[in-house]
C-alpha positions in Angstrom: 1.8 -31.1 -23.0 -0.2 -33.4 -21.6 -2.8 -32.9 -18.7 -1.3 -34.4 -15.9 -3.3 -37.4 -13.8 -5.4 -35.3 -11.0 -7.1 -36.2 -8.0 -10.3 -34.4 -6.7 -10.0 -33.0 -3.0 -13.6 -32.5 -1.4 -14.0 -29.1 1.1 -14.7 -31.5 3.9 -11.7 -33.3 3.6 -9.6 -30.0 3.8 -12.3 -29.1 7.0 -11.4 -32.0 8.9 -8.0 -30.4 9.3 -7.2 -27.8 12.0 -6.6 -24.3 10.6 -3.2 -23.3 11.5 -2.4 -19.5 12.8 -1.3 -17.1 9.8 1.2 -15.4 12.2 5.0 -15.5 11.1 7.0 -17.6 11.7 5.5 -20.3 10.1 6.9 -23.7 9.4 6.6 -23.5 5.3 9.5 -26.9 5.5 6.8 -28.9 7.0 4.4 -28.2 3.7 2.4 -31.8 3.0 0.2 -31.0 0.2 -0.1 -27.6 -2.2 -3.0 -27.6 -4.4 -4.6 -24.2 -6.4 -8.3 -23.7 -5.6 -9.2 -21.5 -9.0 -10.9 -18.2 -9.1 -12.8 -16.7 -12.0 -9.7 -15.8 -13.3 -7.8 -19.3 -13.8 -4.2 -19.5 -13.0 -4.1 -15.6 -11.8 -6.8 -16.2 -9.4 -7.8 -18.3 -6.2 -6.2 -19.2 -3.4 -3.5 -22.1 -2.6 -4.3 -24.1 0.6 -1.5 -25.8 2.0 -1.5 -28.6 4.7 1.5 -28.5 7.2 2.9 -31.7 8.6 0.7 -35.1 8.1 -2.0 -37.2 10.7 -3.1 -36.1 13.9 -0.2 -32.6 13.9 -1.9 -31.5 10.1 -2.7 -28.2 9.9 -3.5 -26.0 6.7 -3.9 -22.0 5.6 -4.1 -20.2 2.7 -1.7 -18.4 0.3 -3.3 -15.7 -1.8 -1.3 -13.8 -4.5 -3.0 -11.0 -6.1 -2.6 -10.0 -10.0 -2.2 -6.2 -9.3 -3.5 -5.6 -12.9 -6.6 -6.6 -11.4 -7.0 -6.8 -8.0 -5.3 -4.0 -5.6 -4.5 -6.3 -2.1 -4.4 -3.0 -0.1 -8.2 -2.3 -0.8 -8.7 -6.2 -0.6 -7.3 -6.5 3.2 -9.4 -2.8 4.3 -12.6 -4.5 3.2 -11.4 -6.9 5.7 -10.8 -4.8 7.9 -13.9 -2.2 7.9 -16.0 -5.9 7.9 -14.3 -6.9 10.9 -14.9 -3.9 12.9 -18.2 -4.0 12.0 -18.5 -7.0 14.1 -18.8 -9.7 11.2 -16.0 -12.7 10.3 -13.4 -12.5 8.1 -10.1 -14.8 7.9 -7.3 -13.6 9.7 -4.6 -12.5 7.1 -1.7 -10.8 7.3 0.9 -9.4 4.0 4.1 -11.9 3.5 7.5 -10.5 3.2 9.6 -10.8 0.1 12.1 -12.8 2.0 9.4 -15.2 3.4 7.9 -15.8 0.0 11.6 -16.0 -1.9 12.9 -18.5 0.8 10.0 -20.2 2.2 6.8 -19.7 0.9 7.6 -20.6 -3.0 10.2 -23.2 -3.0 8.4 -25.3 -0.4 4.8 -25.1 -2.1 6.5 -25.6 -5.8 7.9 -28.9 -4.3 4.5 -30.4 -2.8 2.2 -29.0 -5.7 -0.1 -31.0 -6.9 -2.5 -31.0 -9.7 -6.6 -31.4 -8.7 -10.0 -31.6 -10.6 -10.4 -28.1 -9.3 -7.1 -26.7 -11.0 -4.9 -28.9 -13.3 -2.3 -26.3 -13.6 0.2 -24.8 -11.4 -1.0 -21.0 -10.4 1.0 -18.2 -12.1 2.6 -17.2 -8.7 4.7 -20.5 -8.8 5.5 -20.6 -12.2 6.5 -17.2 -12.2 8.4 -17.9 -9.1 10.7 -19.7 -11.7 11.7 -22.6 -9.4 9.3 -25.2 -11.7 13.0 -26.6 -12.8 13.4 -27.6 -8.9 11.0 -30.6 -10.0 11.8 -32.8 -12.6 8.0 -33.9 -13.3 6.9 -30.4 -13.8 10.2 -29.6 -16.2 9.6 -32.6 -18.0 5.9 -31.6 -18.5 7.0 -28.3 -19.6 9.2 -29.5 -22.2 12.5 -27.7 -20.7 16.0 -29.7 -21.5 18.0 -30.5 -18.6 20.5 -28.6 -20.1 18.8 -25.3 -19.4 18.2 -26.0 -16.3 21.6 -24.3 -14.7 20.5 -21.3 -16.9 17.4 -21.0 -15.7 18.2 -21.2 -12.1 20.8 -18.5 -12.9 18.6 -16.2 -14.1 16.2 -16.5 -11.0 18.9 -15.7 -8.3 19.7 -12.5 -10.4 16.0 -11.5 -10.4 15.6 -12.3 -6.7 18.9 -10.5 -5.5 17.6 -7.0 -7.7 14.1 -7.3 -6.1 15.7 -8.0 -2.7 17.9 -5.0 -2.8 15.5 -2.5 -4.9 13.0 -3.3 -2.0 15.5 -2.9 0.2 16.2 0.7 -0.9 12.4 1.4 -0.8 11.9 1.8 -4.8 10.3 -1.2 -5.1 7.4 -3.4 -3.0 7.3 -7.0 -1.8 5.4 -8.9 -4.4 1.5 -8.5 -3.1 1.2 -11.9 -1.5 -1.5 -12.5 1.7 -1.2 -15.5 4.3 -4.7 -16.3 5.2 -6.4 -18.1 7.8 -8.4 -21.0 6.5 -11.7 -20.9 7.0 -13.6 -24.3 7.5 -16.9 -25.3 5.9 -18.7 -25.0 2.2 -19.4 -21.4 0.5 -23.4 -20.6 0.5 -23.1 -21.9 -3.3 -21.6 -25.2 -2.2 -24.4 -25.5 0.7 -27.6 -25.6 -1.2 -28.4 -22.4 -0.2 -31.5 -21.5 1.9 -32.0 -24.4 3.7 -28.5 -24.0 5.1 -29.4 -21.0 7.3 -31.7 -20.0 10.0 -32.6 -16.7 10.7 -29.8 -15.6 12.3 -27.4 -16.4 9.4 -30.2 -14.2 7.3 -29.7 -11.3 9.5 -25.8 -11.6 9.1 -25.7 -11.8 5.6 -28.2 -8.5 5.7 -25.4 -7.0 7.7 -22.7 -8.2 5.1 -25.4 -6.1 2.4 -24.8 -3.0 4.1 -21.4 -3.0 4.9 -20.8 -4.0 1.5 -22.6 -0.8 0.1 -19.9 1.1 2.0 -17.2 -0.9 0.4 -18.7 -0.7 -3.3 -18.7 -4.4 -3.0 -21.1 -5.7 -5.7 -19.8 -9.5 -5.6 -21.5 -10.9 -2.8 -25.5 -10.9 -1.8 -26.8 -8.1 -4.6 -28.6 -5.3 -2.1 -29.0 -2.1 -3.8 -26.5 -3.3 -6.7 -27.8 -4.5 -10.0 -26.0 -7.8 -10.1 -26.2 -11.3 -9.8 -24.4 -11.3 -6.9 -22.2 -14.3 -5.8 -23.1 -16.5 -2.8 -19.6 -18.4 -3.2 -18.4 -15.4 -1.3 -19.7 -16.3 1.8 -18.2 -19.4 3.6 -20.5 -21.1 6.2 -18.2 -22.4 9.0 -19.3 -24.8 11.7 -20.3 -22.6 14.8 -17.8 -24.3 17.0 -14.7 -23.9 14.4 -13.1 -20.8 13.6 -10.4 -18.6 14.9 -11.8 -14.8 14.8 -14.7 -13.0 15.5 -18.0 -14.7 14.6 -20.0 -11.2 15.3 -23.6 -12.0 15.9 -23.7 -14.8 12.5 -23.8 -18.1 14.7 -28.0 -18.7 14.8 -30.2 -21.2 14.1 -28.6 -22.7 11.2 -25.6 -23.7 13.4 -22.9 -21.8 11.1 -21.4 -18.3 11.1 -21.6 -16.8 7.8 -17.8 -15.6 7.0 -17.0 -13.2 3.9 -14.3 -13.5 1.6 -12.8 -11.6 -1.5 -14.1 -8.5 -0.2 -13.0 -5.8 -1.9 -13.2 -1.8 -1.6 -13.8 -0.1 -5.1 -13.9 3.5 -4.5 -15.7 6.0 -7.1 -15.3 9.5 -7.4 -17.2 12.2 -9.1 -21.0 11.4 -11.0 -20.3 7.7 -10.1 -19.7 8.5 -6.6 -22.8 10.9 -6.2 -25.1 8.3 -8.1 -24.1 5.4 -5.6 -24.8 8.0 -2.7 -28.3 9.2 -3.8 -29.5 5.7 -4.9 -28.6 4.6 -0.6 -30.2 7.7 0.2 -33.4 6.8 -2.0 -33.8 3.3 -1.3 -31.6 2.3 2.1 -34.7 2.7 4.3 -36.4 0.1 2.6 -34.2 -2.1 0.2 -36.2 -3.7 -2.5 -34.9 -7.5 -2.1 -35.8 -8.5 -5.4 -31.9 -9.3 -6.6 -31.2 -11.0 -3.4 -34.0 -13.1 -3.7 -33.2 -14.0 -7.2 -29.6 -15.0 -5.7 -31.0 -17.7 -3.6 -33.7 -18.9 -5.9 -30.7 -19.5 -8.5 -28.7 -21.1 -6.4 -31.6 -24.1 -4.6 -34.5 -23.1 -6.8 -36.4 -22.0 -3.8 -38.5 -18.5 -2.7 -37.4 -16.8 0.2 -40.0 -16.8 2.9 -41.1 -13.6 4.6 -39.4 -14.5 7.7 -36.0 -15.3 5.7 -36.1 -11.8 4.0 -37.4 -10.1 7.1 -34.6 -11.1 8.8 -32.3 -9.7 5.7 -33.9 -6.4 6.7 -33.5 -6.2 10.2 -29.7 -7.2 9.6 -29.1 -4.4 7.0 -30.5 -1.8 9.1 -28.4 -3.2 11.9 -25.3 -2.6 9.4 -26.1 0.7 8.7 -26.4 1.3 12.5 -23.1 0.0 13.0 -21.8 1.8 10.4 -22.6 4.9 12.0 -21.1 4.1 15.3 -18.4 3.2 13.4 -18.3 6.9 11.5 -19.4 8.7 14.7 -16.8 7.3 17.5 -14.0 7.5 14.9 -13.2 3.7 14.5 -13.7 3.9 11.0 -11.2 6.5 10.3 -8.9 4.5 13.1 -9.2 1.8 10.5 -8.4 3.4 7.4 -5.4 5.1 8.8 -3.9 1.8 10.0 -4.3 0.2 7.0 -2.2 2.8 5.1 0.4 3.0 7.9 0.4 -0.8 7.3 0.8 -0.5 3.4 3.3 2.2 3.8 5.5 0.1 6.4 5.5 -2.6 3.5 7.1 -0.7 1.2 3.6 1.2 -0.7 2.4 4.3 -1.2 0.1 6.4 1.0 -1.5 7.7 -1.9 -2.5 4.0 -3.0 -5.1 4.3 -0.6 -6.2 8.1 -0.3 -8.3 7.5 -2.8 -10.2 4.8 -1.0 -10.3 6.5 2.3 -12.0 9.5 0.7 -14.6 6.9 -1.0 -15.3 5.3 2.4 -15.7 8.3 4.2 -18.0 10.1 2.0 -20.4 7.2 2.0 -20.0 6.8 5.3 -20.6 10.4 6.3 -23.9 9.7 3.8 -24.9 7.1 6.5 -24.6 9.4 9.2 -27.1 11.9 8.0 -29.5 9.2 6.7 -29.8 7.4 10.2 -30.1 10.3 11.2 -33.3 10.7 9.3 -34.1 7.1 10.1 -37.6 6.1 10.5 -38.0 3.7 13.7 -37.0 0.2 13.2 -40.6 -1.2 13.3 -41.8 1.6 10.7 -39.6 0.3 8.4 -40.3 -3.1 9.0 
């Protein structure tokens, strides 16, 4: 198959558009452009960025299909709930219904899908929808004879009817697809690193790092994690933009740090015991060597003492917020609400039971830890 012609889009082009609200119903029929921003899983990951309408009325949002073999959608949405409860900025999100996926999202996105230099192939979500036969150019690229189209269309309609019937009967759940708010601005990786941030943003990153330990989310700023981290999972949103709570992250750099691709990764047994033991041993004076290395790899510059101190302040404030949420019942309420939402969408409450048990265990360890914490001035 010949590689199709591609166009390069920059985040600045998309950031010039107004973010669309994600609440249903959405005017999917007004889709004018659809591109795939591939993640580390290639055609199985990333997000699909969608433009609705054109010109001065153009707005944008994202569609995120989850490969359930690798990522648990409920655990990712739960992580966003907890980060939001802690006062941190995360994109607004909701789960799409199967009717919306089949009748509105998939056909309109396929019709306007465009190959780009970021990802020249169509994501699995759209390929598996079976609607590529609706576009002559895609049929030709896939080498599908015109005579096969009617047969494929009939098979697709049969599969879709069977799936919808199973969902209505309560024996199946809709495909794991979320509609996400488009957040303006580059990732921290794209921004060039240290120079893009003021002390307020470094504090926010410290708070994120503390909540990430609660979630066992290793894929961002590595504090108490033996990883290289991933600063691409922080978006730098212009402080004047965005449709959600910015927390207290807008500061000297004029941006708000927004957490993306967060996930609860529950531990149990000896793994949980080791995680909690490390939290107890290191939380009051966390080693920021790995965090500093992540920034040095990004921009080649060492973090300065005021920046490291800001991360430590944010870290402590994050632990204090976790303690507040646990003691006040807000954390348990967020866990229960996400479980209720999963059940309402056709899932089983047991799917989130392991995550709930894990989060509450680490939260309780944090409460115990902060009860015995030295004064903030002593820890700095």
